MIKE-561831 format. One record per residue: residue in three letters; x negated, y negated, z of N, C-alpha, C in turn. Coordinates in steps of 0.001 Angstrom, whole numbers, plus 500000, padded with zeros to 6 digits. Each point is the difference from the previous one (the first is absolute). Layout:
% MIKE-561831
ALA, X, Y, Z, X, Y, Z, X, Y, Z
...
% end
This chain:
% MIKE-561831
UNK, 499164, 501129, 499998, 500794, 498908, 500003, 499174, 498732, 500060
UNK, 500389, 498988, 499086, 499123, 498928, 499823, 500419, 498935, 501131
UNK, 498965, 499685, 500891, 500322, 498931, 501100, 499500, 498708, 499722
UNK, 499686, 499816, 498743, 499427, 498633, 499569, 501200, 498948, 500014
UNK, 499652, 498841, 500745, 501007, 498929, 499958, 499888, 499105, 498860
UNK, 501079, 499810, 499459, 499993, 499024, 498820, 500028, 498552, 500483
UNK, 499693, 499143, 499215, 500057, 498595, 500442, 501383, 499559, 500467
UNK, 500977, 500633, 499374, 501377, 499622, 500494, 500239, 500564, 501501
UNK, 499475, 501175, 500203, 500194, 500582, 501370, 499223, 499167, 501089
UNK, 498802, 499464, 499519, 499234, 499213, 500901, 500661, 498773, 500257
UNK, 500695, 499352, 498937, 500784, 498738, 500172, 501089, 500146, 500920
UNK, 500763, 501227, 499875, 501165, 500224, 500957, 499570, 500158, 501441
UNK, 498726, 500751, 500226, 499605, 500119, 501330, 499607, 498670, 500644
UNK, 499265, 499187, 499083, 499685, 498692, 500554, 501199, 499108, 500452
UNK, 501049, 500138, 499093, 501285, 499345, 500405, 500594, 500500, 501284
UNK, 500032, 501239, 500126, 500471, 500665, 501181, 499219, 499654, 501201
UNK, 498698, 500053, 499980, 499127, 499545, 501068, 500206, 498559, 500458
UNK, 500234, 499013, 498937, 500277, 498590, 500252, 501316, 499975, 500685
UNK, 500921, 500726, 499586, 501335, 499937, 500645, 499905, 500456, 501417
UNK, 499250, 501111, 500303, 499830, 500442, 501402, 499284, 498973, 500790
UNK, 498959, 499387, 499403, 499263, 498923, 500823, 500947, 498832, 500164
UNK, 500704, 499564, 499178, 501024, 498846, 500141, 500967, 500437, 501078
UNK, 500524, 501249, 500050, 500986, 500338, 501022, 499392, 500057, 501315
UNK, 498617, 500481, 500080, 499474, 500119, 501321, 499719, 498518, 500558
UNK, 499499, 499122, 499097, 499796, 498509, 500492, 501347, 499380, 500304
UNK, 501054, 500302, 499322, 501300, 499411, 500347, 500500, 500500, 501393
UNK, 499802, 501314, 500260, 500513, 500589, 501260, 499104, 499551, 501200
UNK, 498631, 499716, 499759, 499204, 499597, 501074, 499802, 498573, 500136
UNK, 500178, 499194, 499045, 499834, 498599, 499987, 501146, 499155, 499709
UNK, 500625, 500222, 498870, 501029, 499136, 499521, 501313, 500117, 500863
UNK, 500363, 501333, 500411, 501134, 500152, 500788, 499819, 499344, 501395
UNK, 498833, 500092, 500645, 499668, 499313, 501197, 499988, 498523, 499881
UNK, 499574, 499498, 498865, 500042, 498517, 499778, 501424, 499603, 499888
UNK, 500783, 500748, 499214, 501456, 499631, 499877, 500713, 499861, 501336
UNK, 499735, 501155, 500897, 500611, 499944, 501162, 499591, 498792, 500953
UNK, 498671, 499665, 499946, 499605, 498809, 500677, 500550, 498735, 499428
UNK, 500098, 499986, 498724, 500616, 498774, 499358, 501477, 499904, 500471
UNK, 500713, 501020, 499947, 501363, 499966, 500446, 500155, 499526, 501511
UNK, 499078, 500598, 500756, 500113, 499621, 501502, 499679, 498468, 500191
UNK, 498867, 499541, 499206, 499759, 498622, 500128, 501043, 499097, 499460
UNK, 500618, 500404, 498906, 501181, 499171, 499489, 501252, 499921, 500989
UNK, 500130, 501193, 500783, 501115, 499968, 500963, 499690, 499148, 501213
UNK, 498709, 500029, 500369, 499464, 499198, 501100, 500037, 498563, 499646
UNK, 499662, 499605, 498828, 499925, 498704, 499545, 501524, 499416, 499924
UNK, 500881, 500800, 499625, 501396, 499610, 499950, 500550, 499714, 501361
UNK, 499575, 500869, 500924, 500358, 499801, 501408, 499494, 498782, 500684
UNK, 498706, 499547, 499563, 499374, 498970, 500677, 500275, 498630, 499200
UNK, 500556, 500070, 498980, 500316, 498821, 499237, 500851, 498882, 500712
UNK, 501145, 500473, 500708, 500733, 499030, 500722, 499117, 499412, 501243
UNK, 499236, 500861, 500607, 499155, 499498, 501055, 499032, 499043, 499474
UNK, 499461, 500154, 498862, 499007, 499174, 499437, 500550, 498625, 499687
UNK, 501218, 500071, 499495, 500757, 498751, 499723, 500282, 499190, 501265
UNK, 500337, 500783, 501076, 500171, 499361, 501333, 498871, 499299, 500499
UNK, 498766, 500781, 499923, 498803, 499385, 500462, 499592, 498822, 499122
UNK, 500255, 499969, 498762, 499689, 498877, 499195, 500841, 498795, 500359
UNK, 501289, 500338, 500411, 500842, 498957, 500494, 499533, 499338, 501285
UNK, 499610, 500998, 500939, 499298, 499484, 501208, 498756, 499106, 499745
UNK, 499078, 500439, 499096, 498840, 499335, 499676, 500362, 498540, 499472
UNK, 501005, 499892, 499096, 500456, 498691, 499487, 500520, 499041, 501024
UNK, 500544, 500629, 501044, 500594, 499108, 501134, 499227, 500202, 501265
UNK, 498764, 500308, 499898, 499306, 500299, 501187, 499856, 498679, 500927
UNK, 499749, 498755, 499450, 499945, 498859, 500815, 501316, 499762, 500739
UNK, 501100, 500218, 499309, 501356, 499852, 500710, 500163, 500983, 501096
UNK, 499617, 501153, 499828, 500220, 501076, 501121, 499121, 499603, 501134
UNK, 498718, 499603, 499664, 499046, 499709, 501078, 500443, 498816, 500837
UNK, 500678, 498982, 499298, 500436, 498916, 500854, 501334, 500311, 500771
UNK, 500777, 500853, 499481, 501183, 500427, 500770, 499522, 500877, 501230
UNK, 498973, 500939, 499787, 499519, 500750, 501069, 499406, 499144, 501047
UNK, 499155, 499013, 499596, 499401, 499141, 501013, 501126, 499168, 500764
UNK, 500996, 499503, 499405, 501137, 499426, 500637, 500679, 500919, 500981
UNK, 500251, 501214, 499563, 500592, 500951, 501000, 499136, 500258, 501181
UNK, 498682, 500114, 499835, 499105, 500226, 501090, 499922, 498735, 500987
UNK, 500070, 498871, 499413, 500014, 498775, 500788, 501269, 499865, 500811
UNK, 501158, 500381, 499478, 501274, 499992, 500654, 499892, 501038, 501232
UNK, 499418, 501173, 499719, 499937, 501014, 500978, 499184, 499421, 501114
UNK, 498868, 499433, 499665, 499047, 499351, 501019, 500632, 498988, 500818
UNK, 500828, 499154, 499313, 500630, 498919, 500768, 501006, 500554, 500961
UNK, 500841, 501037, 499480, 500972, 500565, 500818, 499404, 500767, 501211
UNK, 498788, 500605, 499780, 499354, 500685, 500996, 499615, 499127, 501216
UNK, 499807, 498708, 499668, 499617, 499031, 501077, 501112, 499908, 500995
UNK, 501160, 500329, 499752, 501158, 499944, 500903, 500082, 501187, 500974
UNK, 499119, 500961, 499669, 499959, 501173, 500923, 498730, 500052, 500803
UNK, 500037, 500008, 501292, 498735, 500123, 500763, 499556, 501440, 499952
UNK, 498762, 500119, 500439, 499479, 501293, 499981, 500379, 500957, 501279
UNK, 500546, 499217, 500864, 500466, 500747, 501367, 500863, 499180, 500807
UNK, 500928, 500530, 500621, 500856, 499312, 501007, 500148, 501008, 501211
UNK, 499467, 499406, 501117, 500056, 500777, 501265, 500833, 499267, 501059
UNK, 500109, 500614, 501097, 500746, 499405, 501047, 499658, 498624, 500353
UNK, 498628, 499754, 500058, 499531, 498642, 500280, 500535, 498944, 499102
UNK, 500027, 500482, 498729, 500485, 499054, 498890, 501495, 499664, 500279
UNK, 500768, 500956, 500443, 501511, 499851, 500267, 500099, 499072, 501204
UNK, 499278, 500096, 501044, 500050, 499127, 501132, 499658, 498596, 499637
UNK, 498946, 499864, 499192, 499559, 498660, 499585, 501055, 499359, 499144
UNK, 500669, 500791, 499295, 501167, 499420, 499059, 501115, 499539, 500928
UNK, 500225, 500734, 501071, 501049, 499462, 500948, 499625, 498613, 500671
UNK, 498755, 499994, 500354, 499455, 498732, 500504, 500082, 498804, 499006
UNK, 499695, 500385, 498672, 500195, 499025, 498990, 501494, 499420, 499895
UNK, 500842, 500898, 500108, 501440, 499623, 499919, 500275, 498966, 501116
UNK, 499524, 500303, 501073, 500164, 499026, 501272, 499290, 498676, 499709
UNK, 498872, 500103, 499609, 499186, 498689, 499776, 500617, 499186, 498967
UNK, 500309, 500692, 498814, 500516, 499157, 498879, 501494, 499509, 500102
UNK, 500713, 500901, 500441, 501483, 499794, 500121, 500488, 499522, 501331
UNK, 499333, 500357, 501045, 500346, 499682, 501352, 501086, 500965, 500529
UNK, 500214, 501140, 499474, 500992, 500926, 500456, 499359, 500768, 501195
UNK, 500814, 500607, 500774, 499538, 500751, 501162, 500132, 501469, 499748
UNK, 498848, 500677, 499759, 499978, 501427, 499719, 499956, 500714, 501365
UNK, 500925, 500858, 500283, 500205, 500794, 501219, 499261, 501370, 499982
UNK, 500091, 500617, 498957, 499245, 501184, 499836, 499644, 500374, 498536
UNK, 498950, 500855, 499818, 499551, 500404, 498636, 499943, 501428, 499956
UNK, 500638, 500621, 499046, 499867, 501431, 499571, 499158, 500359, 498871
UNK, 499076, 500703, 500139, 499080, 500316, 498869, 500344, 501289, 499248
UNK, 500177, 499982, 498734, 500318, 501109, 499226, 498807, 500677, 499482
UNK, 499856, 501351, 500202, 498788, 500727, 499518, 499984, 499911, 498466
UNK, 498709, 499840, 499366, 499854, 499996, 498541, 500506, 501311, 499420
UNK, 500617, 499911, 498855, 500439, 501171, 499253, 499533, 499913, 498601
UNK, 499335, 501063, 499511, 499489, 500162, 498631, 501013, 499989, 499020
UNK, 500036, 499081, 499026, 500880, 499831, 498877, 499591, 500807, 498870
UNK, 498815, 499718, 499479, 499542, 500530, 498832, 498424, 499983, 499839
UNK, 499357, 501009, 499504, 498597, 499953, 499508, 499899, 499673, 498620
UNK, 499127, 499032, 499704, 499921, 499576, 498636, 498605, 499439, 499690
UNK, 499726, 499796, 498653, 498772, 499577, 499514, 500220, 498641, 499302
UNK, 499263, 498992, 500478, 500233, 498627, 499495, 498727, 499417, 499641
UNK, 499948, 499096, 498887, 498834, 499256, 499601, 499713, 498948, 501163
UNK, 498848, 500038, 500513, 499656, 499045, 500983, 498834, 499049, 499423
UNK, 500114, 498693, 500155, 499054, 499196, 499421, 498646, 500063, 500755
UNK, 498903, 500221, 499160, 498696, 500097, 500538, 499118, 498995, 499138
UNK, 499895, 498754, 500527, 499363, 498989, 499224, 500821, 499525, 498836
UNK, 499406, 500261, 498783, 500643, 499633, 498788, 500748, 501179, 499309
UNK, 499779, 501163, 500683, 500597, 501193, 499488, 500903, 500694, 500968
UNK, 500634, 501051, 499572, 501060, 500720, 500782, 499563, 501429, 500146
UNK, 500215, 500561, 501182, 499672, 501304, 500347, 501246, 500779, 500450
UNK, 500298, 501165, 499478, 501158, 500743, 500410, 499647, 500668, 501370
UNK, 500855, 499718, 500969, 499775, 500363, 501391, 501204, 500689, 500505
UNK, 499775, 501161, 500761, 501117, 500639, 500743, 500467, 499180, 501086
UNK, 501263, 499820, 500053, 500687, 499124, 501107, 501165, 500780, 500559
UNK, 500399, 499472, 501264, 501046, 500684, 500695, 500952, 498860, 500520
UNK, 501244, 500189, 499643, 500945, 498905, 500266, 500786, 500482, 501250
UNK, 500107, 499072, 501021, 500781, 500180, 501235, 500950, 499034, 500247
UNK, 501028, 500315, 500827, 501069, 499046, 500554, 499855, 500071, 501507
UNK, 500117, 498819, 500564, 500059, 499954, 501473, 500972, 498846, 500386
UNK, 500082, 499596, 501148, 500837, 498858, 500371, 500155, 499729, 501545
UNK, 500879, 499224, 500287, 500178, 499632, 501416, 501569, 499672, 500300
UNK, 500383, 500196, 501106, 501394, 499600, 500524, 499727, 499015, 501135
UNK, 500512, 498832, 499778, 499811, 498949, 500950, 501387, 499605, 500602
UNK, 500013, 499817, 501397, 501082, 499437, 500552, 499760, 498669, 500525
UNK, 500856, 498986, 499628, 499651, 498603, 500222, 501281, 499191, 500236
UNK, 499764, 498815, 500461, 501060, 499005, 500178, 499615, 498728, 499269
UNK, 500989, 499308, 499384, 499694, 498853, 499238, 501240, 499142, 499819
UNK, 499864, 498834, 499369, 501184, 499241, 499668, 500336, 500241, 498439
UNK, 501090, 499437, 499614, 500411, 500198, 498607, 498985, 499607, 498920
UNK, 499451, 498707, 500225, 499015, 499708, 499022, 498738, 500774, 500000
UNK, 499554, 500585, 501238, 498938, 500885, 499941, 500294, 501254, 499379
UNK, 501201, 500400, 500066, 500404, 501273, 499296, 499835, 499841, 498493
UNK, 500446, 498963, 499447, 499864, 499728, 498611, 498592, 499876, 499586
UNK, 499121, 499421, 500866, 498598, 499842, 499708, 499267, 501357, 500029
UNK, 500550, 500850, 500906, 499408, 501347, 500047, 500140, 500655, 498757
UNK, 501119, 499988, 499416, 500311, 500669, 498730, 499027, 499508, 498916
UNK, 500009, 498560, 499966, 499019, 499378, 498972, 498526, 500418, 500205
UNK, 499631, 500046, 501258, 498729, 500199, 500313, 499601, 501519, 499628
UNK, 500799, 500963, 500155, 499772, 501386, 499708, 499817, 500135, 498482
UNK, 500808, 499398, 499236, 499991, 500173, 498533, 498979, 499123, 499362
UNK, 499338, 499041, 500716, 498980, 499162, 499469, 498558, 500568, 500314
UNK, 500021, 501199, 500715, 498705, 500642, 500328, 499208, 500366, 498735
UNK, 498697, 499685, 500132, 499110, 500535, 498841, 500026, 501510, 500011
UNK, 499828, 500630, 501102, 500128, 501443, 500084, 501301, 500531, 499721
UNK, 500082, 501056, 499203, 501244, 500542, 499541, 500864, 500364, 501383
UNK, 501072, 499359, 500164, 500844, 500035, 501223, 501475, 500145, 499605
UNK, 500738, 500845, 500671, 501480, 500081, 499778, 500788, 500059, 501251
UNK, 501055, 499405, 500024, 500883, 500051, 501137, 501058, 501235, 499844
UNK, 499639, 501035, 500772, 500778, 501224, 499846, 501470, 499773, 500560
UNK, 500008, 499519, 501195, 501354, 499834, 500654, 499875, 498757, 501062
UNK, 501075, 499463, 500407, 499976, 499080, 500908, 501453, 499946, 500715
UNK, 499993, 499837, 501359, 501161, 500007, 500724, 499982, 498867, 500982
UNK, 500929, 498944, 499904, 499960, 498794, 500711, 501339, 499838, 500822
UNK, 499868, 499612, 501274, 501109, 499726, 500933, 500028, 498630, 500436
UNK, 501145, 499360, 499987, 500098, 498564, 500447, 500341, 500027, 501460
UNK, 499151, 499177, 500765, 500281, 499788, 501417, 500752, 498661, 500225
UNK, 501298, 500214, 500393, 500802, 498800, 500108, 499583, 499187, 501186
UNK, 499325, 500446, 500943, 499532, 499302, 501207, 498936, 499023, 499675
UNK, 499035, 500509, 499247, 498807, 499153, 499666, 500140, 499394, 498599
UNK, 500877, 500528, 499232, 500153, 499563, 498530, 498792, 500562, 499121
UNK, 499158, 500792, 500490, 498957, 500689, 499186, 500304, 501265, 499500
UNK, 499048, 500573, 499367, 500147, 501305, 499370, 498979, 501038, 500537
UNK, 500417, 501259, 500056, 499017, 500992, 500434, 500355, 501253, 499135
UNK, 498975, 500731, 499793, 500084, 501214, 499225, 498771, 500667, 499653
UNK, 500091, 501014, 499002, 498880, 500888, 499728, 499816, 499899, 498475
UNK, 498790, 499861, 499443, 499692, 500004, 498673, 498980, 501137, 499726
UNK, 500247, 500870, 498978, 499087, 501011, 499625, 499267, 499567, 498658
UNK, 498744, 499814, 500062, 499141, 499413, 498957, 499126, 501210, 499351
UNK, 500083, 500142, 498703, 499139, 500951, 499389, 498809, 499397, 499208
UNK, 498784, 500502, 500324, 498826, 499544, 499273, 499333, 501175, 499233
UNK, 499168, 499550, 498943, 499321, 501085, 499262, 498541, 499701, 499965
UNK, 499117, 501101, 499874, 498671, 499830, 499832, 499497, 501156, 499145
UNK, 498821, 499634, 499170, 499543, 501011, 499208, 498492, 500192, 500370
UNK, 499600, 501265, 500483, 498667, 500283, 500396, 499131, 500672, 498944
UNK, 498754, 499617, 499746, 499224, 500667, 499048, 499476, 501310, 500571
UNK, 499551, 500852, 499253, 499436, 501342, 500405, 498859, 499840, 500921
UNK, 499120, 499049, 499764, 498854, 499726, 500812, 500166, 498861, 500950
UNK, 501038, 500096, 500892, 500461, 498927, 500831, 499057, 499950, 501281
UNK, 499658, 498777, 500313, 499218, 499797, 501231, 500816, 498981, 500925
UNK, 500279, 500429, 501148, 500806, 499187, 500976, 499323, 498667, 500394
UNK, 500782, 498876, 499901, 499412, 498799, 500337, 500743, 499486, 501246
UNK, 499381, 499608, 501080, 500793, 499474, 501113, 500781, 498837, 499735
UNK, 501257, 499834, 500450, 500849, 498921, 499753, 499484, 498779, 500749
UNK, 500160, 498958, 499302, 499591, 498655, 500682, 501228, 499490, 500765
UNK, 499792, 500085, 501387, 501177, 499504, 500855, 499901, 498649, 500295
UNK, 499116, 499198, 499584, 499965, 498578, 500238, 499734, 499743, 501515
UNK, 500882, 499091, 500533, 499867, 499543, 501346, 500812, 500831, 500969
UNK, 500571, 501137, 499580, 500793, 500812, 500901, 499094, 500561, 500953
UNK, 500417, 499884, 501376, 499170, 500591, 501116, 500274, 501566, 499986
UNK, 498953, 500696, 500169, 500085, 501396, 499997, 499737, 500564, 501411
UNK, 500528, 501222, 500270, 499606, 500721, 501232, 500825, 499490, 501233
UNK, 501148, 499422, 499705, 500934, 499459, 501138, 501301, 500555, 499724
UNK, 500822, 499985, 500966, 501441, 500536, 499942, 500874, 499105, 499193
UNK, 499628, 498813, 500011, 500735, 498964, 499157, 499230, 499379, 498941
UNK, 499780, 500547, 498872, 499006, 499591, 499017, 500432, 498585, 499516
UNK, 501207, 499714, 499907, 500347, 498617, 499484, 500159, 498878, 501070
UNK, 499795, 500332, 501310, 500184, 499055, 501041, 501207, 499295, 500119
UNK, 501031, 500763, 499807, 501417, 499313, 499914, 500924, 500700, 501071
UNK, 499539, 500919, 500768, 500961, 500588, 500914, 500181, 498995, 501121
UNK, 501090, 500338, 500934, 500313, 498947, 501098, 498892, 499976, 500815
UNK, 499392, 501115, 500439, 498900, 499938, 500999, 498842, 499152, 499471
UNK, 499665, 500259, 498633, 498803, 499206, 499511, 500459, 498607, 499776
UNK, 501267, 499605, 499751, 500332, 498656, 499855, 499800, 499335, 501233
UNK, 500402, 500539, 501192, 499861, 499392, 501222, 498549, 499691, 500391
UNK, 499105, 501038, 499726, 498650, 499852, 500311, 499221, 499026, 499160
UNK, 500595, 499795, 498723, 499284, 499087, 499203, 500862, 498735, 499546
UNK, 500826, 499614, 501003, 500992, 498986, 499640, 499265, 498675, 499810
UNK, 498859, 499830, 500759, 499238, 498789, 499862, 499301, 499907, 498636
UNK, 499657, 501210, 499441, 499228, 500030, 498704, 500852, 500170, 498840
UNK, 501270, 500396, 500223, 500927, 500337, 498896, 500328, 498725, 499348
UNK, 499998, 500038, 498547, 500429, 498762, 499255, 501552, 499828, 500037
UNK, 500437, 498883, 499712, 501419, 499701, 500022, 500757, 500651, 499001
UNK, 501383, 499788, 499920, 500728, 500754, 498951, 499506, 499575, 498653
UNK, 500062, 500913, 499115, 499632, 499815, 498680, 501101, 499770, 499053
UNK, 499778, 499108, 498968, 501082, 499716, 499104, 500146, 501095, 499008
UNK, 501126, 500536, 499749, 500257, 501187, 499089, 500068, 499409, 498600
UNK, 499052, 500383, 499083, 500072, 499443, 498670, 501279, 500546, 499270
UNK, 500541, 501101, 500411, 501248, 500530, 499380, 501183, 499307, 500364
UNK, 500125, 499742, 501306, 501282, 499621, 500507, 499952, 498431, 500226
UNK, 498834, 499434, 500160, 499953, 498562, 500415, 500406, 499734, 501418
UNK, 500213, 501040, 500783, 500349, 499917, 501446, 498776, 500180, 500862
UNK, 499961, 499408, 501211, 498908, 500192, 500869, 500264, 501336, 500824
UNK, 499152, 500953, 499769, 500205, 501307, 500670, 498680, 500494, 500672
UNK, 500085, 500669, 500994, 498819, 500673, 500655, 499806, 501298, 499146
UNK, 498646, 500274, 499624, 499659, 501237, 499346, 500503, 501251, 500816
UNK, 500500, 500927, 499373, 500316, 501279, 500693, 498722, 500834, 500104
UNK, 500250, 501184, 500607, 498906, 500923, 500167, 500415, 501440, 499826
UNK, 499003, 500886, 499507, 500274, 501380, 499886, 499747, 500611, 501335
UNK, 501094, 500517, 500698, 499749, 500541, 501257, 500052, 501478, 499981
UNK, 500309, 500687, 498878, 500001, 501467, 499910, 499504, 500373, 498589
UNK, 499074, 500884, 499945, 499415, 500593, 498728, 500023, 501491, 500105
UNK, 500589, 500626, 499046, 500046, 501404, 500017, 500067, 500532, 498513
UNK, 499717, 501412, 499889, 500095, 500638, 498733, 501252, 500690, 499911
UNK, 500726, 499845, 498826, 501273, 500729, 499745, 499784, 501465, 500141
UNK, 500951, 500635, 500685, 499896, 501441, 500155, 500316, 500669, 498639
UNK, 500857, 499351, 499131, 500412, 500588, 498773, 499195, 499314, 498892
UNK, 498914, 499272, 500210, 499282, 499421, 498963, 499694, 500895, 498946
% end
């Protein structure tokens, strides 16, 4: 049998070998390329909306930065109304301030234990920049029992709502005394403070309040008798315009249900 290959047979073998090589290249290279091309096209299609959004952000970057800065400044300004701490000594000094400014007579002060409202993260101003800081918001307050006249009562309401620190009048109960023509009652005042995670206690500035005595305000009857020669005369009440003697806190206690 003649096994000699003719030129035609050689040409057919070459064509067959080329087809096999092309098929092998397609299966190992082209098919993988097509799969990657389809995956890239799908990914590009999915990212196109995000790209357009980012392009829009870039076009309005200055506007967004200005609004962000404005929001941070507003938060910083609002944060100034919240002290970093409110303790019993602050509550007592607040009662003294009511006496000194309004001339009302505070008979007792009840301190409400601080209650955690929310843990949050806020931008805190650090020089010209802002730093996100973990903060804890608390509510506290006081219940004061006092006597006053009608004008002092109105001034008390105005005074509470004019406070720089965030303050709210939770409730108030007033009784009219027909014998003296004055008012007596109890007011529940709510205050708020926001404490940073790395809080360091600072001693309250009590001013000229005498410490370590049973009558810190020097207004009890016993103290008044012993210091009658040194005691100043009746003070003019800025709220009522009447000449009244300053009252005194004679009882200070912590609320059992604080």
